[in-house]
C-alpha positions as CSV (number, residue, x, y, z in Angstrom):
1,M,4.0,-10.2,12.6
2,I,2.0,-9.5,15.9
3,V,0.8,-5.8,16.2
4,T,0.8,-4.9,19.9
5,D,0.6,-1.0,19.6
6,P,-2.8,-0.9,22.0
7,Q,-3.8,2.3,20.5
8,V,-3.8,0.6,17.2
9,A,-6.3,-2.0,18.6
10,A,-8.1,1.0,20.2
11,D,-9.0,3.0,17.1
12,I,-10.1,-0.4,15.1
13,A,-12.3,-0.7,18.2
14,A,-13.8,2.5,17.9
15,K,-14.4,2.4,14.3
16,V,-16.0,-1.6,15.1
17,E,-18.1,-0.2,17.6
18,T,-19.5,2.7,15.4
19,F,-20.2,-0.3,12.8
20,V,-22.2,-2.7,15.3
21,R,-24.0,0.2,16.6
22,N,-25.0,2.1,13.5
23,V,-25.3,-0.6,10.4
24,V,-25.8,-4.1,12.3
25,V,-28.1,-3.1,15.3
26,P,-31.1,-2.4,12.5
27,Y,-30.8,-5.8,11.2
28,E,-31.9,-7.6,14.5
29,K,-35.2,-7.6,13.3
30,D,-34.5,-8.9,10.2
31,P,-36.8,-11.9,9.3
32,R,-33.7,-13.8,8.0
33,L,-32.9,-14.9,11.2
34,G,-34.2,-17.9,12.4
35,S,-34.3,-20.4,15.2
36,H,-30.6,-22.1,13.6
37,G,-28.9,-19.3,13.2
38,P,-29.2,-16.2,10.7
39,S,-29.1,-16.9,6.9
40,D,-25.8,-17.0,4.8
41,E,-27.5,-14.7,2.6
42,L,-27.8,-12.1,5.6
43,V,-24.3,-12.9,6.8
44,Q,-23.0,-12.1,3.3
45,E,-25.1,-9.1,3.3
46,L,-23.5,-8.0,6.2
47,R,-20.0,-8.6,5.6
48,A,-20.0,-6.7,2.6
49,K,-20.8,-3.4,4.6
50,A,-18.4,-4.4,7.1
51,K,-15.9,-4.8,4.1
52,D,-17.0,-0.9,2.5
53,A,-16.4,0.3,6.5
54,G,-13.1,-1.3,6.5
55,V,-13.9,-3.6,9.8
56,L,-14.1,-6.9,8.2
57,T,-12.0,-9.0,10.0
58,P,-10.4,-6.1,11.6
59,H,-8.0,-8.1,14.2
60,I,-6.0,-9.3,10.9
61,F,-4.3,-7.2,8.5
62,E,-4.2,-7.6,4.9
63,D,0.0,-8.2,5.1
64,G,-0.6,-11.3,7.2
65,S,0.2,-9.7,10.7
66,H,-2.5,-9.5,13.1
67,L,-3.2,-8.1,16.8
68,N,-1.8,-9.2,19.6
69,Q,-4.6,-11.6,22.4
70,R,-5.0,-7.8,24.4
71,G,-5.4,-6.0,21.6
72,T,-7.6,-8.6,19.7
73,A,-9.8,-8.5,22.8
74,T,-10.5,-4.9,23.0
75,V,-11.5,-5.0,19.1
76,L,-13.9,-8.5,19.9
77,K,-16.2,-6.9,22.4
78,M,-16.8,-4.4,20.2
79,S,-18.1,-6.3,17.6
80,G,-20.3,-8.4,20.2
81,L,-22.2,-5.5,20.7
82,S,-24.4,-7.3,19.1
83,P,-25.4,-10.7,18.3
84,L,-24.7,-10.1,14.8
85,G,-21.8,-8.0,15.2
86,P,-19.3,-11.1,15.1
87,L,-20.8,-12.6,12.1
88,A,-20.4,-9.1,10.0
89,C,-17.4,-8.0,10.8
90,N,-15.8,-12.3,10.6
91,T,-15.0,-12.7,14.3
92,M,-17.3,-15.3,15.1
93,A,-16.4,-19.1,16.7
94,P,-15.5,-21.4,15.4
95,D,-14.3,-19.5,12.5
96,E,-12.0,-17.0,14.6
97,G,-11.1,-19.7,16.4
98,N,-10.3,-22.0,13.4
99,M,-8.5,-19.2,11.1
100,Y,-6.1,-19.1,14.5
101,L,-5.3,-22.8,14.3
102,L,-4.8,-22.7,10.3
103,G,-2.5,-19.9,10.7
104,K,-0.3,-21.4,13.4
105,V,-0.3,-24.9,11.6
106,A,-1.0,-25.2,8.3
107,S,0.9,-25.7,5.5
108,D,1.6,-22.6,3.1
109,D,-0.7,-24.5,0.5
110,Q,-3.5,-25.3,3.1
111,K,-3.6,-21.6,4.1
112,T,-3.7,-20.8,0.4
113,R,-6.5,-23.4,0.1
114,F,-8.7,-23.1,3.3
115,L,-7.7,-20.1,5.5
116,D,-7.8,-17.4,2.8
117,Q,-11.2,-18.0,2.0
118,L,-12.2,-17.6,5.6
119,V,-10.4,-14.6,6.4
120,S,-11.5,-12.7,3.4
121,G,-15.1,-13.7,4.6
122,A,-16.0,-15.0,1.8
123,S,-16.8,-18.5,3.8
124,R,-17.5,-20.3,7.2
125,S,-16.1,-23.1,8.5
126,A,-17.0,-25.7,11.4
127,F,-14.9,-27.8,13.5
128,F,-15.9,-31.8,13.9
129,M,-14.5,-32.8,17.4
130,T,-17.6,-33.5,19.7
131,E,-19.1,-36.9,19.8
132,P,-22.8,-38.2,20.5
133,A,-22.7,-38.5,24.4
134,N,-25.5,-41.0,23.9
135,E,-23.5,-43.4,21.6
136,G,-20.0,-43.1,24.1
137,G,-18.5,-41.0,22.1
138,A,-16.4,-37.7,23.0
139,G,-18.2,-34.7,24.4
140,S,-16.2,-32.8,27.3
141,D,-13.4,-35.9,27.0
142,P,-11.9,-35.9,24.0
143,S,-10.1,-38.7,25.0
144,M,-13.2,-41.1,24.2
145,M,-13.0,-40.2,20.6
146,Q,-14.4,-43.1,18.4
147,T,-14.4,-41.5,15.0
148,T,-11.6,-43.3,13.3
149,A,-8.5,-42.3,10.5
150,K,-7.5,-45.4,8.4
151,L,-4.0,-44.9,6.4
152,D,-5.1,-46.6,3.0
153,G,-2.2,-45.7,0.6
154,N,-2.0,-42.2,0.2
155,H,-5.5,-41.4,1.4
156,W,-6.6,-41.5,5.0
157,V,-10.3,-42.8,5.2
158,I,-12.2,-41.4,8.2
159,N,-15.6,-42.9,10.0
160,G,-18.0,-41.8,12.5
161,R,-20.1,-39.5,14.3
162,K,-20.0,-35.8,15.5
163,A,-22.4,-33.9,17.7
164,F,-23.1,-30.5,18.4
165,I,-21.2,-29.3,15.3
166,T,-21.3,-25.6,14.9
167,G,-22.1,-24.3,11.5
168,A,-21.9,-27.7,9.8
169,E,-24.6,-26.3,7.6
170,G,-23.2,-23.9,4.8
171,A,-19.6,-24.1,6.0
172,K,-17.2,-24.5,2.8
173,V,-14.3,-25.6,5.3
174,G,-14.3,-28.6,7.7
175,I,-11.5,-29.2,10.1
176,V,-12.1,-33.5,11.5
177,M,-10.5,-35.1,14.1
178,A,-10.4,-38.3,14.4
179,K,-8.2,-41.3,15.8
180,A,-5.4,-42.7,13.7
181,E,-3.1,-45.5,14.9
182,E,-0.6,-42.7,16.1
183,G,-3.3,-40.8,17.9
184,A,-5.8,-38.1,17.6
185,S,-5.5,-36.3,14.2
186,L,-7.0,-33.3,12.7
187,F,-8.2,-33.3,8.7
188,L,-9.1,-30.5,6.5
189,V,-11.8,-30.9,3.8
190,D,-14.0,-29.0,1.4
191,L,-17.7,-28.8,2.2
192,P,-20.0,-29.7,1.7
193,H,-18.5,-33.4,0.9
194,P,-20.8,-36.4,0.4
195,A,-19.4,-38.4,2.8
196,I,-20.2,-36.0,5.7
197,R,-24.2,-36.1,5.9
198,T,-26.2,-33.9,8.3
199,D,-28.3,-36.5,10.4
200,R,-30.5,-33.3,11.8
201,V,-29.7,-29.6,13.2
202,L,-30.5,-30.0,17.0
203,D,-33.1,-27.2,18.4
204,T,-31.0,-25.5,21.1
205,I,-31.5,-22.3,23.7
206,D,-29.1,-20.2,21.4
207,S,-29.5,-18.8,17.8
208,S,-26.7,-16.5,16.8
209,M,-24.5,-19.0,15.0
210,P,-25.5,-19.9,11.0
211,G,-26.1,-23.1,10.3
212,G,-27.2,-24.3,13.9
213,H,-25.7,-27.1,15.8
214,A,-25.6,-30.6,13.8
215,I,-25.1,-34.1,14.4
216,V,-23.8,-35.7,11.4
217,T,-22.5,-38.7,10.2
218,I,-19.2,-39.2,8.4
219,D,-19.1,-42.2,5.9
220,N,-15.9,-43.5,4.4
221,L,-14.5,-40.1,3.9
222,R,-11.4,-40.2,1.6
223,L,-8.6,-37.5,1.8
224,P,-5.3,-37.1,0.5
225,A,-2.6,-37.4,2.7
226,D,-2.0,-33.8,1.9
227,Q,-4.8,-32.5,3.9
228,M,-3.8,-33.6,7.4
229,L,-3.2,-30.7,9.3
230,G,0.0,-31.0,11.0
231,N,1.4,-34.4,12.0
232,A,-0.5,-37.7,12.7
233,G,-1.3,-38.3,16.3
234,E,-0.9,-34.2,17.9
235,G,-4.5,-33.4,17.1
236,F,-4.5,-33.0,20.6
237,K,-1.7,-30.4,21.2
238,Y,-3.1,-28.8,18.2
239,A,-6.7,-28.4,19.7
240,Q,-5.0,-26.9,22.4
241,I,-3.1,-24.3,20.1
242,R,-7.0,-23.5,19.4
243,L,-9.0,-23.8,22.1
244,S,-7.2,-21.8,25.1
245,P,-7.7,-18.5,22.6
246,A,-11.1,-19.8,21.5
247,R,-12.6,-19.8,24.8
248,L,-11.0,-16.2,25.7
249,S,-12.6,-14.7,22.5
250,H,-15.9,-16.2,23.4
251,C,-15.3,-14.4,26.6
252,M,-14.4,-10.9,24.5
253,R,-17.5,-11.5,22.4
254,W,-20.4,-12.4,24.8
255,Y,-18.8,-9.7,27.1
256,G,-19.8,-7.1,24.1
257,S,-23.4,-8.5,23.8
258,V,-24.1,-8.5,28.1
259,L,-22.3,-4.7,27.6
260,R,-25.2,-3.7,25.5
261,A,-27.8,-5.4,27.6
262,H,-26.5,-4.3,30.8
263,E,-26.9,-0.5,28.4
264,I,-31.0,-1.6,27.6
265,A,-31.7,-2.8,31.1
266,T,-30.2,0.8,32.3
267,E,-32.2,2.8,30.1
268,Y,-35.3,1.0,30.9
269,A,-34.8,1.5,34.9
270,C,-34.3,5.2,34.7
271,K,-37.7,5.5,32.2
272,R,-39.8,3.4,33.7
273,E,-41.8,4.5,36.9
274,A,-43.3,2.3,39.3
275,F,-44.9,2.5,42.9
276,G,-44.3,6.5,42.6
277,K,-40.5,6.6,41.7
278,L,-38.4,5.3,38.6
279,L,-37.5,1.8,38.9
280,V,-33.9,2.8,39.5
281,D,-34.8,4.6,42.4
282,H,-36.2,1.4,44.1
283,E,-33.0,-0.3,45.9
284,G,-34.2,-3.7,44.6
285,V,-33.3,-2.9,41.1
286,G,-31.0,-0.4,41.6
287,F,-28.5,-2.8,43.5
288,Q,-29.1,-4.9,40.6
289,L,-27.5,-2.5,38.3
290,A,-24.7,-1.8,40.6
291,D,-23.9,-5.7,40.9
292,N,-23.9,-5.5,36.7
293,L,-21.1,-3.3,36.6
294,I,-19.1,-5.2,39.2
295,D,-19.1,-8.1,37.2
296,L,-18.7,-6.1,34.1
297,K,-15.3,-4.8,35.3
298,Q,-14.4,-8.2,36.8
299,A,-15.1,-10.2,33.6
300,E,-12.9,-7.3,31.5
301,L,-9.8,-7.7,34.1
302,M,-10.5,-11.7,33.6
303,I,-10.2,-11.5,29.9
304,D,-7.3,-8.5,29.9
305,W,-5.2,-10.9,32.3
306,C,-6.0,-14.3,30.0
307,A,-4.8,-12.3,27.1
308,D,-1.6,-10.8,28.4
309,V,-0.8,-14.9,29.8
310,L,-1.4,-16.0,25.8
311,D,1.0,-12.9,24.4
312,T,3.7,-14.2,26.1
313,G,3.5,-17.5,24.7
314,D,2.1,-19.6,27.0
315,L,-0.8,-21.9,25.9
316,G,-2.6,-20.4,28.9
317,T,-4.5,-23.5,29.3
318,V,-5.2,-23.4,33.1
319,E,-6.0,-19.6,32.9
320,S,-8.0,-19.8,30.2
321,S,-9.9,-22.4,32.2
322,M,-10.4,-20.2,34.9
323,A,-11.1,-17.1,32.3
324,K,-13.9,-19.2,30.6
325,V,-15.4,-20.3,34.1
326,A,-15.1,-16.8,35.5
327,V,-16.3,-14.7,32.8
328,S,-19.2,-16.9,31.6
329,E,-20.3,-17.3,35.5
330,A,-20.2,-13.4,35.5
331,L,-22.0,-12.6,32.2
332,Y,-24.7,-14.8,33.1
333,R,-25.4,-13.5,36.5
334,I,-25.6,-9.9,34.6
335,A,-27.7,-11.1,31.6
336,D,-30.2,-12.7,34.0
337,R,-30.4,-9.2,36.4
338,C,-31.2,-7.5,33.0
339,V,-34.1,-9.8,32.3
340,Q,-35.3,-9.2,36.0
341,V,-34.8,-5.6,36.0
342,M,-36.5,-5.3,32.9
343,G,-39.8,-7.5,34.1
344,G,-42.2,-9.0,31.5
345,T,-40.3,-6.7,28.4
346,G,-37.2,-8.6,29.5
347,V,-38.5,-12.0,28.4
348,S,-40.0,-10.4,25.6
349,G,-38.3,-10.3,21.9
350,D,-38.9,-6.5,21.5
351,T,-35.2,-5.9,22.7
352,I,-31.8,-8.4,22.1
353,V,-31.9,-8.7,26.1
354,E,-33.8,-12.0,26.0
355,Q,-31.5,-13.4,23.4
356,V,-28.6,-12.9,24.9
357,F,-29.8,-14.5,28.2
358,R,-30.3,-17.7,26.2
359,E,-26.7,-17.1,24.1
360,I,-24.5,-16.4,27.7
361,R,-27.0,-19.6,28.9
362,A,-25.4,-21.8,26.8
363,F,-21.9,-20.3,26.6
364,R,-21.6,-21.8,30.1
365,I,-21.4,-25.6,28.5
366,Y,-19.6,-24.4,24.9
367,D,-16.3,-24.6,25.0
368,G,-16.5,-26.8,28.3
369,P,-19.1,-26.6,31.0
370,T,-18.1,-24.7,34.0
371,E,-17.9,-28.1,36.0
372,V,-15.3,-29.6,33.8
373,H,-12.8,-26.8,33.9
374,K,-13.2,-26.5,37.6
375,W,-12.3,-30.3,37.7
376,S,-9.3,-29.6,35.3
377,L,-8.4,-27.1,37.7
378,A,-8.6,-29.0,40.8
379,K,-6.3,-32.0,39.1
380,K,-3.9,-29.4,39.0
381,I,-4.3,-28.3,42.4
382,K,-3.7,-31.8,44.1
383,R,-0.6,-32.0,41.2
384,T,0.7,-29.1,42.6
385,E,0.2,-30.0,46.4
386,L,1.4,-33.5,46.0
387,N,4.9,-32.6,44.1
388,K,5.8,-30.5,46.7
């Protein structure tokens, strides 16, 4: 059942905001935070506190019902007030998107085996789709996929290489996309698995996701036929079911982080004096904060508009592309202004502003670069015009 009451979502969001601000934020200086993300020990410690506070996986209820996309947006924005908030509340990528996909496509047995441990926050997951670009594999264009799946009796045998696999290190559930004779297909796998080897974890500009982003080799991974997710050849279709809401939930979470960065920059500008007056009274600073408010409101409206489209049951492929471009670019402008307003402090680790800037810069690429989404939209414009 889908819960559509906005007051229910607002009440949950208020609890999440209180929890993130009061409990999670003090962990932002924890030594268990590394360049490849927080340790799993830290994640589980935070999730235990979230469970005690009643805000673990807050958009999914014990009876299996869940908030609609508009309500989810209300909640996930608040979970994002700290980079650690979505991890603590179990609303982080890739788990949130993987839970959504499994809820839509997985069989009852697969839900019991793979989904339940994600919803409970006991495990993390990874989505194995992207492949190394320098090897000609699928990046932003999944049709270039080189990972293969061949049927051998009642098992599938999968071989290939994957890249930028977020959270592969430490994940317990994997969703692997591979090309079968019927076309792209998805498979569920328990992790770690000896046939899936991490070659290296990339050093990337962002650092909020446990396990970082890995390059992995899949070497003769044998999976029983009942670990295929859905039907053979429908992997791209299922990926679209996942990707549109996942793109939007990225926007929701990072909206919260940028909102907090703006709060920090505003407080700084209203306390710091230079050249005889408060920074905020200098037009060059005050106008940047004003521009932030404008971009925040536009991003909020774009998120809510796209959520409303998804709540009609539409895949929202076009709308999610538009939202992803508009919101990621707006949030980047805001984060950049926050750094600029704070000067040297803005590029230091003294506040989360510097981290938020790095995370948002990566977001403009993750889940599809701005240019790929614009190219896709341009193709639709052309088709629409030529079909008149």
